Structures are given as C-alpha cells and as structure tokens.
N, C-alpha and C positions, 0 to 999 in steps of 0.2 A: 504493500500500500504506500510506496514511496511516491513523492511528487508533490506539486503545489496543491493548495486547497481546492481550487476549481477542478483540477484533474481528479482528485479524490472524490469530490462530489459527483462528477460526471461518470466515473467508472465504478463507483460503489453506492453512494447514497441514492442517486436517481434510479439505478436498476433495482436496488432493494425496495424502494417505495413502489416502483412500478409492479414488481413481481408480487409484493405483499398485497397491493391493492387488487391485483388480478386474482389472487387466492381468495380474498374476502368477497370479491364479486362472484366468483364461480361457486363458492361454498357458503355464501352468506345465508342461503335458504335453509341451512342445517341448524342455525342458531336457535330456532324455535322448536327443535325436535325434542322428543321425550327420551328417557332412558330406554335402551334396547339391548337385546342379545346378552353378551357377556358383561355389559355395564353393571348388571345387578350383582354378580359375585365379585367382580373385579373392583368396582367403585362403590356402589350403593351399600352393599352389605359387608364391605371390607373394612374392618376397624383400623387397619393400618393407614387409611387415607383420611382419618378424622382428626388426628393430633400427632404431635411429634413424639410423645411418649408411647403412643400406640404403634407408631411406625417403628420405633426401636424394638418393640416386642416382636415384630415380624411374625405375626400369626398367619399371614397369607404370603409366604415367601415366593420369590420368583424374579421380579423385575423392579428393583428398588428405585431406579431413576424415574421410571414411570410413576411410581407411587409418590415420589417427592413432588412431581408436578401436580398430582391430585391434592396434596396438602395445600399448595398455593390456591388451587381452585376452591377447596373447601373453606379456607380462611376468608376468601373474598366473596364467594357466592353460596356457601352453605350447600344445600341439596338441590339447588336450581341448576339443571343441566345446561342452561344457556351459556353461562360463563365458561363452563368446561369446553363447550363447542368452540368458543372464541379462541381459547388457547390451542386447541387442536388445529384450527385453521392457521394460527400463527406459526406453529412448527412446520406445517406443510409449506407455507409460503417461504419460510426460512430455508427449508431444504431446496426449494426451487432457486433461491438466490445463491446458495452455496454451490449448486450445480453450475450456475453462471460463473461463479468465482473459480471453480476448478477449470473450466474451459479457458478462462482468461489466463490462469496460472500456467496452463499447458501451452499457451502461445497461440490459441486459435481465434483470438479477437472477440470483441464485444458482441458482434452480430451472432456468431456461433453460440456464444454464451447465452444470449437472450433467447435465441430459438430453442435451445435445449431446456432452459428454465421454463419457458412458456409451455412447451409441449408436455413437460413433466407435470406441471401444475394442473393442466386442464383435462388430462386423460381420465375417463371414468373408471379405469382399473384402480385408481387411487381412492375412490369414494369410500370403500370399506374401511381403509386406514384412517380416513379423516372424519367421516360422518359417525362412525362408531367410536365412542370415547375410549373404550377399553383397548382399542387397537392403536392408540397413540404411540405405542412402542415402536411401530414401524417408522414413523417420521423421526422420533427421537433417535433411534439407532442410526438412521441415515444421516441425520444432521451431525451427530458426533463422529460418524465414520468419515464424512466429507471434511470436517474440521481436522480430523486426524491426518487425512491425506494431504490437506493444504499445509499443515504444520510440518509433515514429513518432507514435503516439497521445499519448504523454506530452509531446511537443513542444508540443501545444496546451493542455496543462494547466499547464505551467510558465511562470512569468513571468520566469525567469532563464535567459538564453542558450538559447532554444529550438533554435537551430541546432546546438548540441552534440548534442541528441537526434536531429536529422535526420542528422547525420554518423554517429552511433552506429547508427541504423537502417540506413543504407546499408552500414556495416561488417558488420552482422549479415546483411544481404542477400547480401553477398559471400561470407560463410561458408556460407550456404545454397546459393549457386551452386556453391561448391567441394565441396559434398556431392552435389548433382545439378544439372545445367545447366538444368533446366526452371525453376529459380528466377530465371533471367534476366529473366523477365516480372514479377517482384515489384513494380517501380516502378509498374506499372499498378494494382496493389492499393492502393498509397499514394495515387495520384490518385483512385481510387474512394472511399477513405475520406474524403478532403478534400471531395469533391463531395457526399457524403451527410451527413456528421456535423459539418462545420466551417462556421461562418458565413463568408460571402464576405469580410468585412473581415479575417478572420484567416487566409486562405489563405496558404500558403507556396509549394509547387510550382505550384499552379494559378494563382498570381499571375503566373507566367512562362509562361502558356499559349501566348502567341504564339511565344516562343522554342521551346517544346516542339513546337508544331505545325510550325514551320519545320524543326526537326531531323527530325521524322517525315517531312516531304515530301522532304527531301534524302536521308534513308536509304531511303525507298521508291523514289525515282527511281533511286538508285544500284543498288538491288536489282533493279529491273525492267530496267535497262540490262544488268546482268550476266546476268540470266536470258535475255533475248532476243538480245543481241548477242555474248555471249562463249560460255560453254559451259553455261549453266544449263539450257537446254531438253534438251540431250543427256544431262546428268546426271540430270535429272528422269525422262526417258523410260526410261533404263537402270535407274534406281532402282525405278520402279514395276513394270517388267517383271520384274526380279529378285525383288521382293517377291511378285508374283503367282505366280511360279514356285515359290518356296520355301514360301509360307504359304497358297496357294490352289490348288496343284496345277494351275495354268493354264499350259499349254505352247504355246498358240497365239500368234499375233501380237497382242500386247496393245495395244488402243487405249485412249485416255484414258477413253472412255465405260465400258469394262469396269472400269477402275480406280475410276472415280467410283461406279459401282454397288456395287462391292465395299467401298469406303470407307463408304458409307452403311449397308450391311449390318453392317459391323464395328462402327460406332458404336452402332447400335441393339442389336446383340448384346452389346457390352460393358456398356452401361448397364442392360440387362435383368438383368445379374448383381447389380446393386445392389438391384433389387426382388425378384428370385427367385434367391437365391444358392445354387442347386443346380448340380451338375455343374461346379464350379470346377476348373481344371486349370492346370498350368504351360505348356500348349501348346494352341492352338486352330487348327483349319483352317477358314478362311472361304471356302467354295466360291463362285465368282462367280455372282451372280444372273443369271437369263435375261432379265429385262426390268425396266422401271421399275415394273411392277405387282407385283413380288415383295413379299410382306408385310414382309420385313425392310427393304427399300428404302423402302417407304412409311412405315414406322415411323421410319426414320432421317430422312426428310424432315420428318415431323411434329415430331420431336424438335428438329432444327436450327431450324426455323421458330419453334417454341415458345420455345426458349431465346433466340433473337434478339428475338422480340417481348417476352419478359419483361425482357430487358436494356433495351430501349428504354423500355418502360412504367415500370419501376422507376427508371431514370435520370431520366426526366422528372418523376416524382412524388417524387423524393428518398426512395425507399423503401430500407430497409436490405437488402432482397433484392438490390439492385444490387451491393453490396459482395461478397456471398457468391457471386453468379453470376460476377462478375469473377474472384474467387479461384479458383473451380473451373475456369472456362474457360481462363484464361491459363496455368494449370499443365497442363491437358490438351492444349492446342493443339500444343505442341512434340512431343508423342508421339502425336498423332492421325493421323499419316501423311499430312497435307496435303502435307508433304514426306516422301517415302518413307523409312522407317527399317528395322527388322529384323523387328518383329512387327506383325501387323495388330491383335491384341488381346492384352492381358496384364492380369492382376488388379492388379499393382502400379501400372499407369498410373492406376488409379482411387483411389489412396490419398488424395491431396489433394482431388480432387473429392468423395470421400465425406466428408471433413472439412467441406467447405463445405455439403454437403447435410445433414449432421447438425445444423449450426447452423440451417439453414432449417427443418428439421423441429421443432427445439426452439422456435424463434421462433413457428411456426404453432401448435404445441400450447399454448404459454403465452398466446398472443394470443387464440385463438378458443375455448379451453375455459375456462369461467368459474371452475371450481374447481381449485386446484392439485392436490388429491388425485386428480382424474381424470387430469390430465396425468402425474402420477407413476405412477399405476397402469398406464396404457397403456404408459408407458416400461418399467416392470418386466416387463410381459407380453411386449413386443416384444424386450426384452433377453434374456429367458430363451429365447425361440424362436431368436434369433440365436446365442446361446451354444451351443445344441445343434448347430447347423451348424458353428460354428467349431471345437468340440472334434473333430468328425469330420474337418474339413479339416486340422486340425493333424496328425492321424495319417497323412495322405497324405504329409507331408513327413518322416516318421520316418527314412527311409533311401532311397538311390537306387532300390532295388527297389520299395518301396511307391509312390514318386513316379512312376516310369515305367510301372509296371503299371496304376496308376490313370489316368495320361494315355492309355495305350493303350485303356482301357475307354471313356474319354470321346471320344477322337479316333482311332479305328481306321484312319482314312485318312491319318494324318499320317506321312509318310516320315521326318520328324525323330524322332518318337516310336518308330517301328519300329526305326530305326537304334540308338537308345539302349537299347531292350530287348535288341537283339542284343549291345550292349556289356556289358550285365549278365551275359550268358552267357559272353562272351569273357573277362572278367576272372576268371571262375571256371574258365577253361581248358575250357569246355564248347563246343568248336568246332561240334559237331553241333547243339547248341541255338541257337547264334548264327547259323549260316549261313542258315536259312530266314527269319529276321527281316531280315537284310540283303537277301535276295532280294525279300522283300515290300516293303521300303523302295524298291528300285529300280523295282519294278512300279508302286508308288503314285506315284513321281515320278522319272523317269529322269534328271533333272538334279541329283540329290542327290550332291554330291561325296564326302561322307564315307562313304556306303554303298559307292560304287565303290572307294574307297581300302581300306575294311575287307575287301571281298571279295578285292582284290588281296593284301592282307596275309595273309589266311588261306591262299590258294593258294600264296603264296611260301613260307610256313612249312611247308606240306605238300610242298614240293619240286616243285610243278607250275608251273614258271616260265612256260611259254607261255601258260597260262590267266591266271596272275597278271599278265603284261604286258598282256594284253587289257584287264583291269579297270583297271590303272594308267593305261593310255592313255586310257580313258574318264574317269578322274578328272582327268587333265591337261587333257582337252578341255573339261570342264564347270566346272572350278574357276575362280573369279574372285577379285577383290580380297582378301578375308580369307584365302584359301588360297594366295596367291602364294608365301609363304615355304615352305609345305608342299610346293608343287610343286617349288621349287628344291631342297629337301632330298631329295625323292624322285628327282629327275633326277640329282643328284650321287651318291646311293646306288646307283642302277641302273647308272650309267656306271662307277663304281669296281668294283662287285662282278661285274657281268655283261657289261660293255662294251656296254651297250645305251643308246642315246640316244633318249629320248622327247621329242618336240616337240609343241607344241600343234597340233591339227588339228581337222577338223570332227567334231562329235559323231556317232557312229554308233548310231542306235537299234536296229539289228539285233543288236547285242551285248547280250544279256539274260542274266540268271543262269540256269544250267542247272537 
C-alpha cells in the first residue's frame, strides 16, 4: 500500500467502498430474514454466543472465530437476526475486496481485480454462505486465508525481516483454520505462490523442499498404516455406506464402486451449479448412477482429468493459473467426500472454489480481450444476469418455511427435506399436516432416524403408546453416532414414564407408517 494518499484512495478505498456497496445491494434483501436451518443450534441455542464467559466454557466446540463474531452481534442486536445478517454481508463484501487486492498484488491490475471481486460477490452459489448466518464460517475462512496470502506475498517485497511476514501469514492461516478447518491446506497455496511468482534465489519455504517432502512421506506413510492396519478401512466403509444411505437413498450393500460413481456424479453436479446456477437448494439427493457410462459420471471424469492436466501444465509452465487451481482444489478436497462427510453436495462447499474461479475468469478476460471496455462490458452483463438469480435465491432463505418448501420442490425424494417440512407443520401444532410428511420421509428412506422419532413423538402425545413404541424402537434401531445421546435420553424417558426398556435390535422394514 505504498504511494501518495490519492493513489491509496484510488487503489484501495474506492474499490473497497464500491465492492462493499455492491455486496449490500445484492444481499440487502436478506437483512429482514428470520433464523433458518443451522442458525438454531449454531447461534440461537448456542450458549457460547451469548457472553464471553460462556464462550470460554466452549460447550459447543468447533469454530471459535465464528462464535467470536456472534458475540459482537449478540452484544449489539441481542436475538434480532437483522444485525447478524448485516455482519455476514460485511464479511462477504470484504472477501470480494481482498480478492481484488490479491489480483493487484499479483500484478494483474485494477481492472482484473475489480472483475474478479464483482463476479465473486454476485454469484448465487455464495447465497448459502451469506444468507444463512450459521455458514458465516465460509466468508471468515476466506477472508483470513486471503489476508494470509497477501501477508505471505509481502515477505518477498520487504527487505527487512521477511520472516516476520511469514510468521504473520501462518498466524492468519491459523485464524482461518479456526473459522473453518478446510483452511488446513492453506500452506499448499503459499508453496504454489512461491513456485509461480518468486525467483528461485528468493524462495523461503520451497528452499526447504527436501524437509517438506520428507515430512509429507512420513505423514503419508503414517496415514496409510492407520488406514490399512488399524481401523481406517472400517471407518471409511461405514462412513460411505452411511452417506449413501442418508444422501443417496441407497439401502443396499454399498460397494466402493457404487460410492466412487456417486462421488463423480456429485462433483460434476456441484460444479455444474457454478455454470448454471438454477435450482440451488440447501439439500441435494444424488441418486447412485447405474454405470460408468452415466453422463454425470463421464462429466465428473472429464472434469477431474481436466483439472489434473491443467494443474500439471500450469505448474510446468509457471502459469498463474496454477496458483488459482491450487487454491480452489485444496479448499474443496476436504469437503469433496474423498473421505466421507455429511453431505454429498452443498452450495457452501463451492464458496472458495468460486473465488478462485472468479480470478481465473478475470485473468482470461483481461488477457485475451484487447480492449478493457469489452472486458468491463461483458462483466457488467454477466453480473446483472447473476444478480437476478441471487436476488431470487436470497428469498429462498427468508424463513424456515420458504427454505424447506423450496428444497422440497427441488428435491422431492429427499427424506431429510420431507422430515423438515413435517417439522414446519408440527411447530404450528398442525399434527394432521405433519404426519403425512413424516410418513413420506420414511417411505423415501426407511433408515431416517429423525422421521421415526417424530412419528413416535406424535403417537405418544396422542396417547397411542403401543404404536409410539413401535416407531421409537425403529428409531433406536437405525440411529447411529450423532443420535447416540438422543437414544439414551429416549430410553431413560420411556423407562421412567412407562417402565419400558428399549434396546437396540435389528431394523424391521415391515414396520411402515400407517
């Protein structure tokens, strides 16, 4: 940020104000939204977000930087979500500005920086991370990751104690990691930056490449030993079978080939939303493909091979494309389900990959279109189109009802969505309206624990204890890890109130909703 005051204002303050204003214009209609989705466990019912002393108790561990920002919101706005939405938009706008700053620092000029910042801010794939307060972790992680990269870059511009900048960049990387754990891969971005933009004589981390390679070999060997010789294989198989059951409605004996086909389909499906951002939803059901000739599978294979080839080519040719591909790839890999997680696809998983892609698009436009006015005009046209989608997607997150009814329209086969639509009726004491959705949820996926539990809850409150116990028994039978505490609470409740002791047993598919 060297230079005269007018230069600093022109290259920093004005773009910051412009991009921040753009973010508030595009996402301003979220400020009046209600609490939705994970807001309830993460913010509303989380004691860590209410006071400093409660935060230090850490009763809801996971992402402390995100919870710190909620402390500020709670102090200023209490339980009113409007103020929380304002801060979420602020972090998204700041991420857009830092993308601009990264492009400037890499030497691609203010136009490429503005194009990338604008495209990033307005794309509807970012709506889930901005409109849902609980997913603020995405923008926080990106902001501190970009700050870490900018600080790392400054180490090579400073002739005074460059290692202080290195230390500072890793401190910022640690903050990004405490915002969301996918930032654990950020050091690979630092290495990619050195490889592309730094002369060999000035290398810092890459100068220690033998040590880094040795650590990688040791870590990889240890990981393989754990995977094959301890309990890695069992956990992996159990993980992908559970994921296929819950997010692919696959109830058969899952083989690895089935999971691999579904993964390829999920990757192609996810990234198609960057190109055609219609039908975005908080929930996606990815039904397993029938063969390797499935169009989604073939698209996934082409995508993986293409990205791998582009990484090799750009790395060998020292192209800046390499840095952006590494940035997008290493942040996506932890949530790609190579190791099974919770969702096969989610819009928020593409928040950082889209930041990388927006920089690639800006670079290509400014490099291959000879006149800046053409690049700017194309950007404006694309931005207007994307904003129209984003405004519409913002409305989806207005309330739990708008969210889940839209999800049902997009994913009518989702047992998870059907269960949550049933919950909408149940919180309004509309048992008659809730019951059919829970029944449909079970028919769509008989191993959905929450739907079985909710059916039991309804019949217990109606006084039909024999039927309630049948459903509770099914819940106990299909519930796994995340529901263990709920199983124990239910067992204690039934034992105390009805002197009935439910034990885990074999799931009985013959018990279906009436």
